[in-house]
SEMISE-755350 format. One line per field, with one value per atom (N, C-alpha, C): residue number from 1; residue in one letter; atom name; y negated, z, x negated. Coordinates in pm, 1 decimal, decimal comma. Atoms other than C-alpha are relative to their C-alpha. Example, Ala and Ser with C-alpha at 12.3 -4.5 7.8 and 13.67 -1.06 7.14 Angstrom:
<nodes>
num 1	1	1	2	2	2
residu A	A	A	S	S	S
atome N	CA	C	N	CA	C
v 119,0	450,0	-120,0	119,0	106,0	-109,0
w 0,0	780,0	0,0	-6,0	714,0	73,0
u -89,0	-1230,0	-90,0	82,0	-1367,0	77,0
</nodes>
This chain:
<nodes>
num 1	1	1	2	2	2	3	3	3	4	4	4	5	5	5	6	6	6	7	7	7	8	8	8	9	9	9	10	10	10	11	11	11	12	12	12	13	13	13	14	14	14	15	15	15	16	16	16	17	17	17	18	18	18	19	19	19	20	20	20	21	21	21	22	22	22	23	23	23	24	24	24	25	25	25	26	26	26	27	27	27	28	28	28	29	29	29	30	30	30	31	31	31	32	32	32	33	33	33	34	34	34	35	35	35	36	36	36	37	37	37	38	38	38	39	39	39	40	40	40	41	41	41	42	42	42	43	43	43	44	44	44	45	45	45	46	46	46	47	47	47	48	48	48	49	49	49	50	50	50	51	51	51	52	52	52	53	53	53	54	54	54	55	55	55	56	56	56	57	57	57	58	58	58	59	59	59	60	60	60	61	61	61	62	62	62	63	63	63	64	64	64	65	65	65	66	66	66	67	67	67	68	68	68	69	69	69	70	70	70	71	71	71	72	72	72	73	73	73	74	74	74	75	75	75	76	76	76	77	77	77	78	78	78	79	79	79	80	80	80	81	81	81	82	82	82	83	83	83	84	84	84	85	85	85	86	86	86	87	87	87	88	88	88	89	89	89	90	90	90	91	91	91	92	92	92	93	93	93	94	94	94	95	95	95	96	96	96	97	97	97	98	98	98	99	99	99	100	100	100	101	101	101	102	102	102	103	103	103	104	104	104	105	105	105	106	106	106	107	107	107	108	108	108	109	109	109	110	110	110	111	111	111	112	112	112	113	113	113	114	114	114	115	115	115	116	116	116	117	117	117	118	118	118	119	119	119	120	120	120	121	121	121	122	122	122	123	123	123	124	124	124	125	125	125	126	126	126	127	127	127	128	128	128	129	129	129	130	130	130	131	131	131	132	132	132	133	133	133
residu M	M	M	G	G	G	T	T	T	I	I	I	L	L	L	A	A	A	G	G	G	V	V	V	V	V	V	M	M	M	S	S	S	K	K	K	A	A	A	R	R	R	H	H	H	T	T	T	R	R	R	Q	Q	Q	I	I	I	A	A	A	L	L	L	T	T	T	Q	Q	Q	R	R	R	T	T	T	Q	Q	Q	Q	Q	Q	A	A	A	V	V	V	L	L	L	A	A	A	T	T	T	D	D	D	Q	Q	Q	L	L	L	I	I	I	T	T	T	N	N	N	W	W	W	W	W	W	A	A	A	S	S	S	K	K	K	E	E	E	G	G	G	V	V	V	P	P	P	V	V	V	G	G	G	T	T	T	S	S	S	G	G	G	T	T	T	I	I	I	S	S	S	D	D	D	G	G	G	L	L	L	L	L	L	A	A	A	W	W	W	E	E	E	T	T	T	Y	Y	Y	T	T	T	I	I	I	P	P	P	D	D	D	R	R	R	K	K	K	M	M	M	Q	Q	Q	A	A	A	L	L	L	S	S	S	A	A	A	R	R	R	V	V	V	V	V	V	R	R	R	V	V	V	S	S	S	V	V	V	Y	Y	Y	E	E	E	N	N	N	V	V	V	V	V	V	D	D	D	E	E	E	Q	Q	Q	A	A	A	A	A	A	V	V	V	T	T	T	L	L	L	D	D	D	A	A	A	L	L	L	V	V	V	T	T	T	V	V	V	D	D	D	L	L	L	V	V	V	L	L	L	P	P	P	D	D	D	P	P	P	E	E	E	A	A	A	T	T	T	K	K	K	E	E	E	R	R	R	K	K	K	S	S	S	S	S	S	S	S	S	T	T	T	A	A	A	E	E	E	R	R	R	S	S	S	T	T	T	T	T	T	S	S	S	E	E	E	S	S	S	G	G	G	G	G	G	A	A	A	E	E	E
atome N	CA	C	N	CA	C	N	CA	C	N	CA	C	N	CA	C	N	CA	C	N	CA	C	N	CA	C	N	CA	C	N	CA	C	N	CA	C	N	CA	C	N	CA	C	N	CA	C	N	CA	C	N	CA	C	N	CA	C	N	CA	C	N	CA	C	N	CA	C	N	CA	C	N	CA	C	N	CA	C	N	CA	C	N	CA	C	N	CA	C	N	CA	C	N	CA	C	N	CA	C	N	CA	C	N	CA	C	N	CA	C	N	CA	C	N	CA	C	N	CA	C	N	CA	C	N	CA	C	N	CA	C	N	CA	C	N	CA	C	N	CA	C	N	CA	C	N	CA	C	N	CA	C	N	CA	C	N	CA	C	N	CA	C	N	CA	C	N	CA	C	N	CA	C	N	CA	C	N	CA	C	N	CA	C	N	CA	C	N	CA	C	N	CA	C	N	CA	C	N	CA	C	N	CA	C	N	CA	C	N	CA	C	N	CA	C	N	CA	C	N	CA	C	N	CA	C	N	CA	C	N	CA	C	N	CA	C	N	CA	C	N	CA	C	N	CA	C	N	CA	C	N	CA	C	N	CA	C	N	CA	C	N	CA	C	N	CA	C	N	CA	C	N	CA	C	N	CA	C	N	CA	C	N	CA	C	N	CA	C	N	CA	C	N	CA	C	N	CA	C	N	CA	C	N	CA	C	N	CA	C	N	CA	C	N	CA	C	N	CA	C	N	CA	C	N	CA	C	N	CA	C	N	CA	C	N	CA	C	N	CA	C	N	CA	C	N	CA	C	N	CA	C	N	CA	C	N	CA	C	N	CA	C	N	CA	C	N	CA	C	N	CA	C	N	CA	C	N	CA	C	N	CA	C	N	CA	C	N	CA	C	N	CA	C	N	CA	C	N	CA	C	N	CA	C	N	CA	C	N	CA	C	N	CA	C	N	CA	C	N	CA	C	N	CA	C	N	CA	C	N	CA	C	N	CA	C	N	CA	C	N	CA	C	N	CA	C	N	CA	C	N	CA	C	N	CA	C	N	CA	C	N	CA	C
v -1,9	997,3	-104,8	149,3	639,7	46,0	-39,0	794,0	88,9	-104,7	1094,3	-81,7	51,6	888,5	-105,6	75,2	644,8	78,7	-70,2	908,7	47,5	-41,6	1072,8	-131,6	77,0	742,3	-28,9	46,3	650,0	138,5	-124,3	1021,0	9,4	20,6	942,6	-89,2	102,9	614,4	43,4	-70,9	808,4	74,6	-103,0	1083,1	-82,9	76,5	819,9	-70,1	77,5	613,3	108,0	-113,6	957,0	50,5	-53,6	1059,0	-79,0	121,0	715,3	4,4	22,1	724,5	126,1	-137,0	1090,4	-30,9	29,1	977,7	-108,3	117,9	658,2	83,0	-36,0	879,4	103,9	-89,3	1143,8	-80,8	74,8	876,9	-74,5	36,0	744,8	98,0	-119,1	1067,6	52,7	-39,2	1123,2	-85,6	106,7	779,1	-11,6	-17,9	814,3	104,6	-109,7	1144,1	-59,2	38,8	983,3	-97,1	112,6	677,6	74,5	-58,0	911,5	82,3	-75,0	1124,6	-77,5	89,7	829,2	-68,3	37,9	714,8	111,1	-102,4	1038,7	3,4	-20,8	1034,5	-118,6	124,0	666,9	-1,4	-3,2	593,9	-61,3	77,3	340,6	43,1	-68,5	592,6	-69,5	70,0	497,7	-132,6	136,6	124,8	-7,7	19,8	61,1	-147,0	110,4	-224,4	-90,4	79,7	-315,6	15,7	-3,6	-323,8	-8,6	32,4	-337,9	65,2	-56,8	-218,8	115,8	-123,4	106,6	-24,8	-44,9	212,6	-118,9	92,6	-89,6	-132,6	115,0	-325,6	53,4	-52,6	-125,5	67,7	-44,6	18,9	-80,3	98,2	-162,7	112,8	-90,0	42,4	-93,4	20,8	-15,0	99,6	-104,8	150,7	-72,2	29,2	114,4	113,7	-89,4	282,4	41,9	-20,2	472,1	47,6	-51,3	506,0	131,9	-150,2	864,7	51,7	-31,7	945,3	153,5	-144,9	1324,7	-12,4	16,7	1218,0	-67,7	79,1	967,1	91,0	-109,0	1267,7	76,2	-109,2	1444,4	-89,6	109,5	1133,1	-23,7	15,0	1096,3	-96,8	62,8	864,1	26,3	-10,7	863,3	-123,3	122,2	624,8	63,3	-29,0	611,3	-103,0	67,9	535,1	-16,5	11,4	406,3	-71,1	67,2	325,0	-29,4	53,5	122,4	-40,2	52,4	-17,2	-146,8	146,6	-354,8	-92,1	97,0	-636,9	-116,6	116,6	-940,0	-110,5	98,8	-1158,7	-22,1	0,3	-1284,5	-62,7	51,5	-1476,3	122,9	-122,8	-1146,0	82,6	-50,0	-1060,8	155,4	-134,5	-691,8	81,4	-79,8	-431,4	117,2	-109,8	-132,8	109,9	-86,1	202,5	56,6	-59,7	380,9	115,1	-136,4	612,0	114,6	-100,1	802,3	-43,7	25,5	821,8	100,8	-140,1	1033,7	-51,5	15,9	1036,4	82,4	-60,0	1112,3	6,2	4,4	1203,3	6,1	44,8	1042,6	-13,1	25,7	1034,0	-138,6	115,1	751,8	-80,4	50,7	518,1	-60,3	56,9	352,0	152,4	-142,0	738,4	31,5	-44,4	794,5	-65,9	61,4	503,1	8,3	-27,8	581,2	140,4	-119,5	940,2	-13,7	29,4	820,1	-71,3	77,5	580,1	80,8	-71,8	816,2	116,6	-107,2	1094,2	-57,7	75,5	839,4	-42,6	29,4	743,4	107,2	-114,8	1104,7	62,5	-55,5	1182,1	-93,2	96,3	870,2	18,4	-42,0	993,9	111,0	-138,9	1335,1	-22,2	63,0	1187,8	-44,7	71,7	956,9	113,0	-113,4	1247,1	125,2	-107,5	1481,5	138,0	-107,3	1701,6	115,4	-90,8	1872,3	-60,9	42,8	1871,4	93,2
w 88,0	4578,6	-109,5	125,9	4389,6	-119,3	101,4	4223,8	-138,4	77,7	4090,3	-94,7	98,0	3953,8	-90,7	88,6	3793,4	-102,6	106,7	3593,5	-74,6	59,0	3500,9	-97,7	68,5	3374,1	-120,7	103,4	3181,5	-98,2	84,4	3045,0	-101,4	89,0	2912,5	-82,6	103,6	2762,0	-126,6	98,3	2577,5	-102,0	56,0	2461,0	-104,2	69,6	2350,5	-113,0	97,7	2150,5	-125,5	101,2	1978,6	-74,9	62,6	1877,6	-95,3	91,8	1738,3	-111,4	120,6	1519,9	-80,6	68,0	1424,7	-116,0	95,1	1277,8	-93,8	94,8	1119,5	-104,6	113,2	933,6	-82,8	50,5	853,6	-108,7	88,0	686,0	-129,0	124,6	497,0	-83,1	99,8	366,1	-91,3	107,4	221,9	-90,4	81,0	87,4	-119,5	111,2	-86,3	-73,8	78,9	-208,9	-143,6	91,5	-382,4	-83,1	99,8	-510,5	-120,6	121,2	-682,8	-101,7	76,7	-809,2	-132,1	73,1	-965,7	-116,4	106,8	-1121,6	-98,4	86,6	-1279,4	-103,2	103,1	-1445,5	-75,6	81,9	-1592,6	-104,3	133,0	-1918,2	56,0	-56,7	-1726,1	78,2	-83,5	-1502,5	125,6	-133,1	-1178,6	-1,9	44,0	-1156,0	102,2	-86,2	-1038,2	23,2	-54,9	-837,5	16,7	-34,2	-737,8	140,1	-113,6	-441,8	-3,8	-14,6	-329,9	127,9	-121,5	-64,6	-53,5	17,1	-26,3	142,9	-121,3	231,2	55,3	-31,1	224,4	51,0	-59,7	291,3	136,8	-113,4	593,4	-11,0	23,3	441,6	-116,3	104,9	208,0	-67,7	43,1	-44,5	-103,0	96,4	-244,5	-88,4	58,7	-522,1	-38,4	61,2	-630,6	-43,4	16,8	-786,6	73,7	-84,9	-588,8	-77,6	83,3	-777,0	23,2	-15,1	-839,6	-121,7	113,7	-1093,3	-49,9	58,0	-1113,2	-66,0	69,4	-1212,8	-134,0	110,1	-1481,3	-86,2	72,3	-1614,3	-75,4	52,8	-1681,3	-47,2	56,5	-1838,5	99,9	-91,4	-1497,8	97,3	-74,6	-1244,7	132,5	-120,6	-876,9	53,9	-31,9	-773,4	128,0	-130,8	-395,7	13,0	-33,9	-285,9	157,2	-133,9	69,4	27,6	-37,8	244,8	165,8	-117,8	553,9	67,7	-48,1	798,9	-54,2	63,1	643,6	121,0	-102,1	870,3	-42,4	55,0	820,5	52,8	-72,1	1078,8	-60,9	82,3	850,5	115,4	-97,4	1153,2	84,8	-108,7	1346,0	-89,0	72,3	1179,0	31,9	-42,6	1243,8	-129,0	95,5	1030,4	29,4	-35,3	1028,5	-66,0	67,0	944,4	-82,2	87,7	654,9	69,8	-36,3	754,9	-105,9	95,6	445,2	-94,4	104,0	198,0	-97,5	105,2	-121,2	-111,9	111,0	-390,4	-97,2	150,0	-758,7	-78,2	114,0	-1023,9	-135,6	104,2	-1337,3	-131,4	122,8	-1714,0	11,8	20,8	-1745,6	-133,7	128,9	-1990,9	-92,4	78,1	-2109,7	-62,7	46,2	-2173,8	-112,2	96,9	-2357,5	-120,0	97,4	-2559,1	-101,0	81,8	-2670,1	-70,5	77,0	-2757,5	-134,6	131,7	-2987,7	-110,7	135,1	-3172,6	-27,4	66,7	-3196,6	-91,0	90,7	-3340,5	-120,5	119,8	-3571,0	-88,9	71,5	-3677,7	-88,5	67,1	-3739,5	-108,4	86,1	-3925,5	-144,2	129,3	-4157,8	-85,1	55,4	-4221,5	-66,9	60,3	-4296,0	-133,8	134,7	-4545,8	-105,4	104,5	-4719,3	-49,3	37,3	-4773,9	-44,0	54,5	-4915,4	97,7	-73,8	-4626,3	3,3	27,4	-4742,7	59,3	-72,5	-4540,6	-50,8
u -121,2	756,0	3,8	1,2	715,5	-96,2	111,9	408,5	44,7	-78,7	608,0	113,5	-89,8	863,9	-45,7	90,4	630,3	-40,4	97,5	469,7	133,1	-120,3	814,5	45,5	-38,6	938,2	-99,1	98,3	615,9	-19,4	-5,3	617,6	141,7	-114,2	978,4	-21,8	4,9	895,9	-121,3	97,7	593,0	86,2	-57,3	817,7	115,9	-112,6	1100,1	-82,9	68,5	843,2	-28,4	59,8	689,7	119,2	-144,2	1054,5	30,4	-21,9	1103,2	-75,1	105,2	788,9	35,4	-41,4	879,9	104,6	-145,0	1233,4	-43,6	35,3	1083,5	-93,2	96,0	818,6	88,6	-96,5	1072,8	87,9	-77,9	1288,1	-89,1	91,7	981,3	-39,8	18,8	903,3	87,7	-127,4	1259,4	3,4	7,3	1248,3	-138,2	111,9	893,1	31,7	-28,9	1007,4	104,4	-96,6	1305,1	-58,4	70,2	1075,3	-75,5	105,5	837,4	88,7	-90,0	1127,9	45,9	-65,8	1277,7	-136,0	126,2	923,5	-28,5	51,0	855,0	126,6	-93,3	1209,0	24,8	-6,7	1177,4	-108,1	75,1	1004,6	-126,3	123,9	778,3	-111,3	88,0	635,6	-21,7	6,1	467,5	-72,4	54,7	386,0	-129,2	134,0	27,7	-36,2	17,1	-94,5	116,9	-109,0	251,7	59,3	-72,6	473,8	138,2	-140,9	836,1	46,1	-67,7	1091,4	95,5	-87,7	1295,3	77,1	-79,5	1554,1	75,1	-61,6	1754,5	-101,3	104,8	1434,9	-65,3	98,0	1306,8	-113,6	135,5	1019,4	-49,2	91,2	761,5	-101,9	81,7	568,3	-100,5	74,1	259,3	-82,7	59,0	59,2	-134,2	139,6	-301,5	-103,6	97,5	-591,8	-98,0	103,1	-840,7	-107,4	130,4	-1191,9	-43,3	24,0	-1260,4	-99,5	78,2	-1556,5	35,5	-52,1	-1439,8	114,9	-122,5	-1109,5	-4,6	34,2	-1242,8	-51,9	38,6	-1430,4	85,0	-102,8	-1112,1	92,9	-111,5	-931,2	108,9	-113,0	-727,5	-33,9	2,5	-686,8	67,2	-83,7	-575,9	81,7	-68,4	-301,6	61,1	-38,9	-232,4	141,9	-124,1	134,6	-12,4	-8,7	156,7	139,0	-144,2	485,9	-40,1	16,6	494,0	137,5	-134,3	762,5	-25,3	-1,0	871,4	-28,9	-33,9	769,9	28,2	-97,3	971,7	-77,3	63,0	758,1	-121,6	108,7	482,5	-104,4	77,7	323,2	-70,3	49,7	262,1	-97,3	101,9	-55,9	-67,0	30,9	-40,1	-10,9	40,7	-212,1	59,7	-63,1	27,2	-54,4	61,8	-94,1	101,0	-100,4	86,7	82,0	-76,8	394,6	-23,4	3,6	357,2	-115,2	74,7	65,7	-8,7	-10,1	67,6	-97,1	100,7	-229,0	61,1	-18,9	-106,3	-112,6	129,0	-337,5	87,0	-81,4	-202,9	-114,9	89,1	-358,4	-52,0	29,5	-570,5	22,9	-45,0	-424,3	-118,8	104,8	-763,6	-47,6	59,5	-906,2	125,3	-106,2	-588,7	7,2	2,3	-613,5	-135,1	148,9	-991,1	28,2	-8,6	-882,3	84,5	-84,1	-612,8	-53,2	50,6	-798,0	-130,3	89,5	-1086,5	53,6	-71,3	-863,2	48,7	-41,2	-713,4	-134,5	90,4	-1040,2	-94,4	76,0	-1178,1	100,6	-96,4	-832,3	-33,1	26,4	-908,3	-129,7	107,1	-1266,7	20,9	-23,2	-1155,4	99,0	-76,8	-881,9	-69,2	72,7	-1113,4	-120,4	126,0	-1386,0	80,9	-91,5	-1101,3	9,3	-15,7	-1131,0	-111,5	93,7	-1423,0	-124,6	98,1	-1751,3	-120,8
</nodes>
């Protein structure tokens, strides 16, 4: 009888932890969606290589570029947004798995600058030659 009771208690504890993780993940998904929505609506766009907190400081986010040659060939880049539980205890050197990770495909600002300067140079060459070739 003791073995059955211990099994039930352990099962209940695992189930409770799983529900809590699911609820935290759901909260992180909603907060991440709102964060990205705010970025799309702002003039500054998606901040790359930065971090911050959301959900009253309960969650931490960071953005960083993921190298991808195929995207570079398309004058684009992949920016990963990762959201974690915000660990306040800095001495607890724990690496947490991201609750949410979203990869965004954005225009590559370097490629955009190159295209603009290239097209400007072409226009000035065309205007200097009178447009005839």
